[in-house]
LUMMIGU-681700 format. One record per residue (C-alpha): x, y, z; residue in one letter; residue number from 1. Coordinates in Angstrom, 2 decimals, always signed. Layout:
% residues N
X|Y|Z|A|NUM
...
END
This chain:
% residues 511
+107.15|+45.08|+82.54|M|1
+109.64|+42.38|+83.47|D|2
+112.83|+44.43|+83.72|D|3
+113.18|+47.82|+85.44|P|4
+114.03|+50.79|+83.19|P|5
+117.69|+51.57|+82.82|T|6
+117.65|+54.33|+80.22|R|7
+117.69|+57.95|+81.43|V|8
+115.56|+60.43|+79.52|L|9
+117.82|+62.86|+77.70|A|10
+117.15|+66.57|+77.25|N|11
+114.89|+67.22|+74.27|G|12
+114.07|+63.58|+73.79|E|13
+110.46|+62.47|+73.19|I|14
+109.18|+60.28|+76.00|L|15
+107.72|+57.26|+74.20|N|16
+109.31|+54.58|+76.34|Y|17
+109.72|+53.71|+80.00|T|18
+112.61|+55.83|+81.21|A|19
+114.43|+56.75|+84.39|L|20
+114.16|+60.29|+85.66|A|21
+117.31|+62.35|+85.68|N|22
+118.32|+62.48|+89.36|T|23
+120.20|+65.75|+88.98|S|24
+117.18|+67.40|+87.37|V|25
+114.92|+65.98|+90.08|M|26
+117.20|+67.39|+92.77|T|27
+117.23|+70.81|+91.14|L|28
+113.45|+70.93|+90.83|Q|29
+112.89|+69.57|+94.32|K|30
+115.22|+72.14|+95.87|N|31
+113.66|+74.97|+93.88|T|32
+110.05|+74.02|+94.55|L|33
+110.73|+73.53|+98.26|Y|34
+112.61|+76.79|+98.88|S|35
+110.44|+78.94|+96.62|V|36
+107.23|+77.47|+98.04|G|37
+108.45|+77.95|+101.61|Y|38
+109.44|+81.57|+100.99|E|39
+106.15|+82.36|+99.23|S|40
+104.07|+81.02|+102.11|R|41
+106.26|+82.62|+104.77|L|42
+106.36|+86.12|+103.26|E|43
+102.59|+86.14|+102.86|E|44
+102.08|+85.20|+106.51|R|45
+104.64|+87.73|+107.72|L|46
+103.09|+90.50|+105.62|G|47
+99.59|+89.81|+106.91|V|48
+100.85|+89.50|+110.49|A|49
+102.64|+92.86|+110.31|M|50
+99.64|+94.58|+108.73|L|51
+97.23|+93.23|+111.35|V|52
+99.60|+93.87|+114.26|A|53
+100.22|+97.53|+113.43|M|54
+96.50|+98.12|+112.80|F|55
+95.48|+96.44|+116.05|A|56
+98.18|+97.98|+118.26|L|57
+96.43|+101.37|+118.70|P|58
+93.20|+99.55|+119.59|I|59
+94.91|+97.31|+122.14|L|60
+96.76|+100.22|+123.75|L|61
+93.47|+102.11|+124.05|T|62
+91.65|+99.15|+125.59|L|63
+94.44|+98.57|+128.12|V|64
+93.83|+102.04|+129.57|Q|65
+90.30|+101.00|+130.55|Y|66
+91.47|+98.14|+132.76|L|67
+90.83|+98.89|+136.46|P|68
+94.44|+98.69|+137.57|F|69
+95.71|+100.79|+134.65|M|70
+94.07|+104.10|+135.61|T|71
+96.77|+105.13|+138.07|G|72
+99.57|+103.51|+136.09|V|73
+98.57|+105.32|+132.90|S|74
+98.42|+108.69|+134.68|A|75
+101.98|+108.19|+135.97|K|76
+103.42|+106.92|+132.68|I|77
+101.99|+109.50|+130.28|K|78
+104.00|+112.55|+131.50|P|79
+107.22|+110.64|+130.89|Y|80
+106.61|+108.22|+128.01|L|81
+103.63|+109.51|+126.04|I|82
+103.50|+113.32|+126.00|W|83
+107.12|+114.62|+125.90|P|84
+108.84|+115.21|+122.59|S|85
+111.74|+113.00|+121.58|V|86
+113.80|+116.07|+120.66|I|87
+113.57|+118.89|+123.16|G|88
+110.58|+121.13|+122.54|T|89
+110.27|+120.40|+118.82|Y|90
+106.97|+118.57|+118.96|Q|91
+104.63|+121.28|+117.68|V|92
+107.16|+123.68|+116.22|R|93
+109.20|+122.26|+113.34|P|94
+112.77|+121.02|+113.57|L|95
+115.59|+123.24|+112.27|P|96
+115.87|+123.51|+108.47|F|97
+112.23|+122.36|+108.22|L|98
+113.19|+118.71|+108.65|L|99
+109.74|+117.99|+110.02|G|100
+108.11|+117.66|+113.42|N|101
+109.59|+115.55|+116.17|S|102
+107.28|+112.78|+117.41|P|103
+106.34|+112.43|+121.03|T|104
+107.91|+109.58|+122.96|V|105
+104.71|+107.57|+122.63|G|106
+104.54|+108.13|+118.88|Q|107
+108.22|+107.30|+118.56|A|108
+107.67|+104.00|+120.39|L|109
+105.06|+102.98|+117.83|Y|110
+107.38|+103.98|+114.98|V|111
+110.26|+102.10|+116.60|A|112
+108.18|+98.93|+116.96|V|113
+107.12|+99.21|+113.33|F|114
+110.65|+99.79|+112.02|V|115
+112.19|+97.02|+114.14|I|116
+109.44|+94.62|+113.10|L|117
+110.10|+95.40|+109.43|N|118
+113.85|+94.94|+109.78|I|119
+113.54|+91.65|+111.66|V|120
+110.88|+90.14|+109.42|L|121
+112.80|+91.18|+106.31|T|122
+116.01|+89.59|+107.57|A|123
+115.00|+86.25|+109.09|V|124
+114.32|+82.68|+107.99|D|125
+115.56|+82.36|+104.43|Y|126
+115.93|+78.75|+103.30|R|127
+117.91|+78.16|+100.14|V|128
+118.48|+74.64|+98.81|A|129
+121.53|+74.28|+96.56|I|130
+121.84|+73.42|+93.72|P|131
+119.03|+75.64|+92.52|H|132
+117.28|+75.32|+89.16|A|133
+117.34|+79.10|+88.65|W|134
+120.57|+80.20|+90.32|Y|135
+122.73|+77.08|+90.22|G|136
+125.18|+77.01|+93.12|N|137
+125.06|+80.77|+93.74|E|138
+123.46|+81.07|+97.16|T|139
+124.06|+84.84|+97.14|Y|140
+121.73|+85.47|+94.21|Y|141
+119.14|+82.99|+95.44|A|142
+118.94|+84.88|+98.74|V|143
+118.82|+88.16|+96.82|M|144
+115.80|+86.88|+94.90|A|145
+114.01|+85.90|+98.11|Y|146
+114.75|+89.29|+99.71|V|147
+113.39|+90.94|+96.56|M|148
+110.16|+88.94|+96.84|W|149
+109.77|+89.64|+100.54|R|150
+110.31|+93.39|+100.21|T|151
+107.74|+93.29|+97.42|G|152
+105.29|+91.54|+99.72|E|153
+105.96|+94.01|+102.54|F|154
+105.46|+96.87|+100.09|A|155
+101.81|+95.83|+100.18|L|156
+101.53|+97.72|+103.48|L|157
+99.68|+100.23|+101.33|L|158
+96.32|+99.77|+103.17|P|159
+97.97|+100.88|+106.42|L|160
+99.50|+103.92|+104.73|V|161
+96.13|+104.97|+103.33|I|162
+93.98|+104.34|+106.40|I|163
+96.29|+106.40|+108.64|F|164
+95.98|+109.39|+106.30|S|165
+92.21|+109.33|+105.94|G|166
+89.79|+111.71|+107.61|R|167
+87.29|+108.85|+107.84|N|168
+89.78|+106.63|+109.63|N|169
+87.95|+103.93|+111.58|I|170
+90.74|+103.99|+114.16|L|171
+89.65|+107.51|+115.14|L|172
+86.43|+105.95|+116.43|W|173
+88.05|+102.85|+117.96|L|174
+90.92|+104.57|+119.78|T|175
+91.64|+107.74|+121.71|N|176
+94.47|+108.73|+119.37|W|177
+94.23|+112.05|+117.54|S|178
+94.18|+112.67|+113.81|H|179
+97.52|+114.49|+114.05|S|180
+99.03|+111.34|+115.59|T|181
+97.78|+109.20|+112.73|Y|182
+99.10|+111.72|+110.22|M|183
+102.54|+111.48|+111.80|L|184
+102.34|+107.68|+111.74|L|185
+101.15|+107.87|+108.13|H|186
+104.37|+109.64|+107.18|R|187
+106.60|+107.14|+108.96|W|188
+104.75|+104.09|+107.67|V|189
+104.86|+105.61|+104.18|A|190
+108.63|+106.08|+104.47|R|191
+109.13|+102.43|+105.39|V|192
+106.75|+101.45|+102.58|F|193
+108.82|+103.53|+100.14|A|194
+112.05|+101.89|+101.33|I|195
+110.56|+98.46|+100.65|H|196
+109.45|+99.57|+97.18|V|197
+112.87|+101.01|+96.31|I|198
+114.74|+97.96|+97.66|L|199
+112.41|+95.65|+95.76|H|200
+113.10|+97.51|+92.51|S|201
+116.88|+97.77|+92.98|I|202
+117.24|+94.08|+93.86|L|203
+115.08|+93.10|+90.88|A|204
+117.22|+95.19|+88.52|L|205
+120.51|+93.76|+89.83|V|206
+119.20|+90.21|+89.78|L|207
+117.73|+90.36|+86.29|Y|208
+120.86|+91.97|+84.87|V|209
+123.04|+89.29|+86.48|H|210
+120.94|+86.40|+85.22|T|211
+120.74|+87.88|+81.72|G|212
+116.94|+88.13|+81.76|S|213
+116.73|+91.92|+81.86|Y|214
+116.74|+92.31|+78.07|E|215
+113.75|+90.00|+77.74|T|216
+111.68|+91.56|+80.54|N|217
+112.25|+95.31|+80.74|Y|218
+109.64|+96.08|+78.07|Y|219
+106.93|+93.82|+79.50|L|220
+103.84|+95.41|+81.13|P|221
+104.54|+94.06|+84.62|W|222
+108.02|+95.60|+84.59|W|223
+106.82|+98.95|+83.21|I|224
+104.02|+99.29|+85.77|W|225
+106.48|+98.39|+88.53|G|226
+108.68|+101.27|+87.38|I|227
+105.66|+103.61|+87.44|V|228
+104.81|+102.64|+91.03|A|229
+108.44|+102.97|+92.13|T|230
+108.92|+106.39|+90.52|L|231
+105.72|+107.89|+91.93|T|232
+106.48|+106.48|+95.38|T|233
+110.00|+107.95|+95.27|S|234
+108.68|+111.34|+94.14|I|235
+106.16|+111.38|+97.00|M|236
+108.93|+110.50|+99.45|L|237
+110.96|+113.53|+98.35|V|238
+108.13|+116.04|+97.89|T|239
+106.25|+115.36|+101.13|S|240
+108.62|+117.22|+103.40|G|241
+107.54|+120.04|+105.67|L|242
+109.22|+122.61|+103.44|Y|243
+106.96|+121.71|+100.50|V|244
+103.83|+121.46|+102.65|R|245
+104.47|+124.85|+104.22|R|246
+105.39|+126.52|+100.95|R|247
+102.17|+125.59|+99.20|S|248
+100.00|+123.04|+100.93|Y|249
+97.33|+123.07|+98.24|E|250
+99.86|+122.27|+95.50|L|251
+101.34|+119.53|+97.67|F|252
+97.91|+118.04|+98.34|L|253
+96.86|+117.91|+94.68|I|254
+100.14|+116.41|+93.47|T|255
+100.22|+114.00|+96.40|H|256
+96.78|+112.63|+95.54|I|257
+97.65|+112.29|+91.84|I|258
+100.92|+110.50|+92.62|L|259
+99.15|+108.25|+95.13|A|260
+96.64|+107.23|+92.45|I|261
+99.48|+106.36|+90.06|F|262
+101.16|+104.36|+92.84|T|263
+98.01|+102.35|+93.49|I|264
+97.33|+101.78|+89.78|V|265
+100.97|+100.95|+89.07|G|266
+101.13|+98.45|+91.92|T|267
+97.84|+96.88|+90.87|W|268
+98.89|+96.27|+87.28|Y|269
+102.41|+95.24|+88.28|H|270
+100.89|+92.47|+90.39|I|271
+98.24|+91.58|+87.82|W|272
+100.60|+91.20|+84.86|Y|273
+103.13|+89.37|+87.00|C|274
+100.87|+86.90|+88.85|F|275
+97.28|+87.46|+87.71|Q|276
+95.21|+85.23|+90.04|W|277
+98.19|+83.26|+91.35|L|278
+98.57|+83.56|+95.12|G|279
+96.90|+86.23|+97.26|N|280
+98.85|+89.24|+96.07|Y|281
+95.71|+91.10|+95.00|Q|282
+94.05|+91.04|+98.43|Q|283
+96.04|+93.93|+99.97|P|284
+95.26|+96.00|+96.88|M|285
+91.54|+95.32|+97.32|Y|286
+91.87|+96.60|+100.88|A|287
+93.85|+99.68|+99.81|A|288
+91.35|+100.60|+97.09|C|289
+88.43|+99.97|+99.45|G|290
+89.84|+102.19|+102.21|V|291
+90.70|+105.01|+99.80|W|292
+87.31|+104.83|+98.03|S|293
+85.41|+104.79|+101.33|F|294
+87.23|+107.87|+102.59|D|295
+86.60|+109.82|+99.38|R|296
+82.96|+108.74|+99.20|L|297
+82.33|+109.84|+102.79|M|298
+83.91|+113.22|+102.08|R|299
+81.62|+113.75|+99.10|V|300
+78.60|+112.73|+101.18|M|301
+79.52|+115.20|+103.93|R|302
+79.79|+117.99|+101.37|I|303
+76.44|+117.06|+99.82|L|304
+74.82|+116.91|+103.25|K|305
+75.82|+120.49|+104.02|T|306
+75.09|+121.67|+100.48|G|307
+76.07|+124.89|+98.76|L|308
+76.65|+127.75|+101.18|R|309
+77.45|+131.41|+100.96|G|310
+80.27|+132.67|+103.17|A|311
+80.84|+136.22|+104.34|R|312
+84.53|+137.06|+104.71|I|313
+85.56|+139.92|+106.96|T|314
+89.12|+141.15|+107.39|E|315
+89.63|+141.87|+111.06|I|316
+93.17|+143.20|+110.60|G|317
+96.85|+142.21|+110.45|E|318
+96.40|+139.17|+108.24|G|319
+93.43|+137.71|+110.13|Y|320
+90.07|+137.06|+108.52|V|321
+86.76|+135.92|+109.87|R|322
+84.60|+133.66|+107.70|I|323
+80.93|+133.33|+108.65|D|324
+78.85|+130.58|+107.06|I|325
+75.25|+130.94|+108.26|P|326
+72.73|+128.16|+108.52|G|327
+75.13|+125.34|+109.38|V|328
+74.37|+123.51|+112.62|R|329
+76.73|+120.61|+113.12|W|330
+75.21|+118.83|+116.08|G|331
+73.86|+122.02|+117.64|V|332
+70.49|+122.09|+119.35|E|333
+68.75|+125.42|+119.83|L|334
+68.84|+126.58|+123.41|G|335
+71.76|+124.31|+124.23|R|336
+75.41|+125.24|+124.60|T|337
+77.57|+122.40|+123.29|P|338
+80.67|+121.26|+125.13|T|339
+83.47|+118.81|+124.34|P|340
+81.77|+116.10|+126.39|T|341
+78.24|+116.65|+125.20|S|342
+78.95|+115.86|+121.58|Q|343
+82.02|+113.77|+121.02|R|344
+81.12|+113.17|+117.40|S|345
+82.02|+116.70|+116.41|T|346
+84.32|+117.86|+119.16|N|347
+87.63|+119.12|+117.91|G|348
+86.40|+118.33|+114.46|A|349
+88.18|+119.09|+111.24|H|350
+86.73|+120.47|+108.07|G|351
+87.64|+121.70|+104.63|R|352
+86.22|+124.87|+103.17|I|353
+86.32|+126.05|+99.56|T|354
+89.94|+126.36|+98.34|H|355
+91.78|+126.46|+101.64|F|356
+92.25|+124.14|+104.54|R|357
+90.29|+124.91|+107.68|A|358
+88.65|+123.21|+110.60|S|359
+85.39|+123.60|+112.37|D|360
+83.50|+122.63|+115.44|S|361
+80.06|+121.98|+116.79|D|362
+79.50|+125.12|+118.78|A|363
+76.83|+127.70|+118.16|A|364
+79.56|+129.92|+116.77|V|365
+82.64|+127.74|+116.27|P|366
+86.03|+129.28|+115.75|T|367
+89.02|+127.92|+113.95|R|368
+92.72|+128.47|+113.57|T|369
+94.04|+128.73|+110.07|G|370
+97.41|+127.66|+108.75|S|371
+100.22|+129.46|+110.47|H|372
+103.56|+129.95|+108.79|R|373
+105.38|+128.24|+111.61|G|374
+103.15|+125.21|+111.88|D|375
+102.49|+122.03|+109.99|D|376
+99.15|+122.57|+108.31|V|377
+98.18|+118.92|+108.74|E|378
+98.53|+119.19|+112.51|K|379
+96.26|+122.18|+112.96|D|380
+93.87|+121.64|+115.85|V|381
+90.49|+123.27|+115.89|I|382
+87.89|+123.72|+118.48|S|383
+84.38|+124.70|+119.32|T|384
+83.26|+127.59|+121.39|V|385
+79.94|+127.65|+123.17|G|386
+78.77|+130.96|+124.48|H|387
+75.74|+133.17|+124.80|A|388
+75.18|+135.04|+121.58|L|389
+74.36|+138.71|+121.38|S|390
+71.36|+139.83|+119.33|I|391
+73.71|+140.90|+116.56|K|392
+75.36|+137.48|+116.46|E|393
+72.09|+135.56|+116.42|E|394
+71.43|+136.69|+112.88|R|395
+74.52|+134.76|+111.82|N|396
+74.18|+131.48|+113.71|I|397
+76.28|+128.92|+111.90|G|398
+79.95|+128.14|+111.49|V|399
+82.63|+130.76|+111.95|T|400
+86.26|+130.32|+110.94|F|401
+89.09|+132.52|+112.13|F|402
+91.99|+132.18|+109.70|V|403
+95.49|+133.61|+109.76|K|404
+96.68|+134.18|+106.23|K|405
+99.68|+132.11|+105.25|S|406
+101.67|+131.22|+102.12|T|407
+98.97|+129.03|+100.56|G|408
+95.63|+130.02|+99.12|L|409
+94.68|+131.64|+102.42|T|410
+96.78|+134.66|+101.44|R|411
+94.27|+135.40|+98.65|S|412
+91.36|+135.70|+101.08|L|413
+89.71|+139.10|+100.90|A|414
+86.48|+140.67|+102.05|A|415
+83.47|+139.12|+100.37|H|416
+79.74|+139.20|+101.08|D|417
+78.64|+135.90|+99.53|D|418
+81.42|+133.52|+98.50|L|419
+80.27|+130.13|+97.20|L|420
+81.46|+127.61|+99.77|T|421
+81.57|+123.84|+100.15|L|422
+82.06|+122.39|+103.62|L|423
+83.66|+119.01|+104.21|D|424
+83.10|+118.01|+107.81|G|425
+82.81|+117.77|+110.69|P|426
+85.23|+114.99|+111.67|Y|427
+85.70|+113.46|+115.11|P|428
+88.80|+113.90|+117.18|N|429
+89.72|+112.30|+120.48|T|430
+87.92|+111.64|+123.73|S|431
+88.05|+114.45|+126.28|T|432
+86.92|+112.48|+129.33|A|433
+90.38|+112.05|+130.86|S|434
+91.09|+115.80|+130.76|I|435
+87.70|+116.81|+132.12|L|436
+88.16|+114.59|+135.20|R|437
+90.66|+117.10|+136.58|T|438
+89.74|+119.37|+139.51|D|439
+91.06|+122.45|+137.73|R|440
+91.91|+123.14|+134.11|L|441
+94.75|+125.50|+133.18|L|442
+94.55|+126.67|+129.56|I|443
+97.69|+128.23|+128.06|I|444
+97.60|+129.48|+124.50|S|445
+99.34|+131.83|+122.11|G|446
+98.03|+133.78|+119.14|G|447
+95.38|+132.18|+117.01|I|448
+95.97|+128.92|+118.84|G|449
+93.32|+130.14|+121.27|I|450
+90.66|+128.74|+118.93|T|451
+91.91|+125.27|+119.80|G|452
+91.31|+125.96|+123.48|M|453
+87.90|+127.61|+123.39|L|454
+85.71|+124.50|+123.84|P|455
+87.22|+123.85|+127.25|W|456
+85.99|+127.17|+128.62|I|457
+82.41|+125.94|+129.01|N|458
+83.34|+122.29|+129.42|A|459
+84.89|+122.56|+132.87|H|460
+83.58|+124.41|+135.95|P|461
+87.02|+125.48|+137.17|N|462
+89.10|+127.04|+134.40|V|463
+92.03|+129.44|+134.31|K|464
+92.91|+130.92|+130.92|L|465
+96.26|+132.44|+129.98|C|466
+96.45|+133.81|+126.45|W|467
+99.33|+135.80|+125.00|S|468
+99.29|+137.49|+121.59|V|469
+101.47|+139.85|+119.61|K|470
+100.54|+143.51|+119.52|K|471
+99.63|+143.08|+115.87|S|472
+97.06|+140.44|+116.86|A|473
+95.07|+142.75|+119.14|D|474
+92.27|+142.54|+116.57|C|475
+91.93|+138.85|+117.37|L|476
+91.44|+139.59|+121.06|V|477
+88.63|+141.98|+120.23|Q|478
+87.01|+139.53|+117.80|A|479
+86.97|+136.76|+120.41|L|480
+85.90|+138.92|+123.32|D|481
+82.44|+137.31|+123.59|V|482
+83.56|+133.66|+123.82|P|483
+86.12|+134.34|+126.54|I|484
+84.28|+136.94|+128.60|Q|485
+82.62|+134.20|+130.64|G|486
+85.97|+133.06|+132.06|V|487
+86.33|+134.58|+135.50|A|488
+90.00|+133.69|+135.99|D|489
+91.85|+134.78|+132.87|K|490
+95.07|+136.51|+131.96|E|491
+95.40|+138.05|+128.49|I|492
+98.82|+139.37|+127.52|R|493
+99.19|+141.61|+124.47|I|494
+102.74|+142.13|+123.31|G|495
+104.38|+139.94|+125.96|S|496
+104.89|+136.24|+126.58|R|497
+103.35|+134.32|+129.42|A|498
+105.63|+133.05|+132.16|N|499
+104.81|+129.36|+131.96|I|500
+106.92|+128.31|+134.93|H|501
+105.36|+130.96|+137.13|S|502
+101.86|+129.89|+136.07|L|503
+102.54|+126.24|+136.79|L|504
+104.18|+126.96|+140.13|N|505
+101.27|+129.13|+141.25|S|506
+98.80|+126.40|+140.30|E|507
+100.84|+123.78|+142.15|I|508
+101.03|+125.95|+145.26|E|509
+97.28|+126.55|+145.11|A|510
+96.77|+122.79|+145.04|G|511
END
């Protein structure tokens, strides 16, 4: 070719000659490819970084406590930053109007880090090159599109939401954090996840209406499945409050699982129909499905391991029932009294029995607190109790649950000689080593909460027990007489509250 091309290719013209590229079109495409490509790479990195950081943070905080110089520092920090409630004394008991349970300061710090990280990473480093092939000179809508994409990417925090809620949570083995802590974090992470989902959907709707592409997209599969995921997520956000859980936990649990399945399926197909194999958008969904499937599979295996059992239900009075399931020995060796330190794998374990929620332990005759009307059922703590059995009790060696009837299915419990029972458990809780290093252990409990304290009776050589119950719960004192009779220093109050300040002052004075 002797002469350079001088003719610019026109729109719709067939390219059958040497032509010049349209510089304005080149600029538009260059700007679009650069800014879209940059945002796509950045949001993927930020999403992965946030997911990994929030998963690894509990592990790192646990490992730090084992450093030599951290032993004394940790002991001084915990009473001020880790254990106290953020709002007065509303850590265990619910907030007014059943707004939920206040986190501890330590839990709140994790939530604060997570929320701040989400806000910062959602707000920073947007690069828009104008003019844009899709949005012309409207920087506002170009930024809106990028925020929509990023909130969609951050909505793939789903694996973190699921792993925190699971009974077979690997973090329970890797850290010294309790299941109740992870359940609280599950709720907060799920709320942030829901906010991302809702923002992603609102921004998409506004953007597509403005650009005139809504009419050509709203009936497509990727849009429909996105609506499904958004609706189910929003419903879960509204129906997961403490009021619903307390009113009927079983109904909440069933609907929650069904809605969660629709959220996962909706998100999966939304991504698939939108991108198919483009990018790495499917990877977080693989992780979410893997975590959820593993947890469910392990639950089924635990049930199959224990097998079908027959439970004997005895009403001990005033809304309390005792459930004996003979023949179950979770980590128990004959002739050996288990303690919290001897078998960490089942200490403070949780379990599920038949139609109602319950927990279990690894003791020769474990005891368990049921759902109380004033508590969050997901934060129930159980325990084991190791004690010498009488001849009468030896005939029924196995698992024993003490349950206080509540508003769920527990209210339908009645005396029964052989109720078909499935047991899901036991599940590990937290390490007890730090507590057992104390010179003296003061145990303060109220009502059926005593079952959460029983394993410590035989776990420490120097124990003082203070237990207060209502007059109507005198039957519980009689039923648990054997486990606590070995405690030399104990104070049991029936019909009156314990004076906590007096107890603490007397212990301090005694040194």
